[in-house]
C-alpha positions, 0 to 999 in steps of 0.5 A: 172201224165199226167192227172194232169198236163193236168188239172192243165195247162188247169186251168192256161190257162183258167184263166190267158191266157196271162200271161200262153202263156208268161210263156211258151215262155219265160221259157220253152226252145223250146216250143215256137212253141207250144204256138205260135198259142195262142200269142195274142189270149186268147180266142183261149187259153181259148177255148183249156184250156176247151178242155184240162181240159176235157181231162185230167178229162177223162184220170183221170177217166179211171185211176185205182188204 
């Protein structure tokens, strides 16, 4: 489940970084401090998204049924 969340969240952050940060600021109570480094920095958010997707894929590859 964590891998799925990481991949999906990373994909949204990669494709729409400004909107993604805004959603976490406004609708995820208490998460504002997590997205603060990305406010106004879409390139940084995209770089983090790539790392997030890679980590999610690596995690998914390690899981066994």
